[in-house]
C-alpha positions in Angstrom: -21.1 -208.8 -88.3 -18.8 -210.8 -90.5 -17.0 -208.9 -93.2 -14.6 -209.9 -95.9 -12.7 -207.8 -98.4 -12.9 -209.3 -101.8 -11.2 -206.7 -104.0 -11.0 -203.1 -105.0 -13.9 -201.2 -106.7 -11.5 -200.3 -109.5 -11.2 -204.1 -110.3 -14.9 -204.2 -111.4 -15.6 -202.2 -114.5 -19.0 -200.4 -114.5 -21.7 -202.5 -116.1 -19.9 -205.8 -115.5 -19.8 -208.7 -113.1 -17.0 -210.7 -111.5 -17.0 -213.9 -109.6 -15.6 -214.0 -106.1 -15.4 -216.5 -103.2 -16.5 -215.4 -99.7 -17.5 -217.4 -96.7 -17.5 -220.6 -98.8 -19.9 -219.2 -101.4 -19.5 -218.3 -105.0 -20.8 -214.8 -105.5 -21.2 -212.5 -108.5 -20.3 -208.9 -107.7 -22.0 -206.5 -110.1 -21.1 -202.9 -110.5 -23.5 -200.3 -111.8 -21.9 -196.9 -111.6 -20.4 -196.7 -108.1 -23.0 -199.1 -106.6 -22.0 -202.8 -106.1 -24.4 -205.6 -105.7 -23.7 -209.2 -104.5 -25.8 -212.0 -105.8 -25.4 -215.8 -105.7 -23.4 -216.7 -108.8 -25.5 -219.8 -109.8 -28.7 -219.5 -111.8 -31.6 -221.1 -110.0 -32.8 -222.7 -113.3 -29.5 -224.4 -114.3 -26.1 -224.8 -112.8 -24.7 -221.8 -114.8 -22.5 -218.9 -113.6 -24.4 -215.6 -113.6 -21.2 -213.6 -113.5 -20.7 -214.6 -117.1 -24.1 -213.0 -118.1 -25.0 -209.6 -119.3 -25.7 -206.8 -116.8 -28.7 -204.5 -117.5 -27.9 -201.3 -115.6 -31.2 -199.6 -116.5 -33.3 -202.3 -114.7 -30.7 -203.4 -112.2 -30.6 -207.0 -113.4 -28.2 -209.7 -114.5 -29.1 -212.2 -117.2 -28.1 -215.9 -117.3 -26.3 -216.4 -120.6 -27.6 -220.0 -121.0 -31.4 -219.6 -121.1 -32.0 -215.9 -120.7 -33.5 -215.7 -117.2 -32.7 -212.4 -115.6 -32.5 -211.7 -111.9 -33.1 -208.5 -109.9 -29.8 -207.6 -108.3 -31.5 -206.1 -105.2 -33.8 -209.0 -104.4 -32.5 -212.0 -106.3 -36.0 -212.5 -107.7 -36.2 -213.9 -111.2 -37.7 -211.4 -113.7 -38.0 -213.7 -116.7 -38.6 -217.4 -117.3 -37.4 -220.1 -117.3 -36.2 -219.4 -113.8 -38.9 -219.4 -111.1 -36.8 -219.4 -107.9 -34.8 -216.5 -106.5 -31.0 -216.6 -106.0 -29.5 -215.2 -102.7 -28.4 -211.6 -102.4 -25.8 -210.3 -99.9 -25.1 -207.0 -98.2 -22.2 -205.0 -99.7 -20.3 -202.1 -98.4 -17.7 -200.2 -100.4 -14.9 -198.9 -98.2 -13.8 -195.5 -99.5 -10.3 -196.1 -98.1 -9.6 -199.1 -100.2 
């Protein structure tokens, strides 16, 4: 199993996203409470960074700021139009020791 450390949990404020690079991919790390989700950072509808969008903690989604498509952080599936294709999601583990 390949693992990469991309930062500390404290570096991501709850209810926000941050862009990181891992394994040659651009990924949006999204924190909801103490849970972290990793989703491909590029909207499947347009070449726009999802990490710049709004996080909806109550529905576990992130919204593309350009056209309003939202994506489920657990599955990558689009929840609203105009996006119709999913974005990739990645496994995340939070190391309690830092």
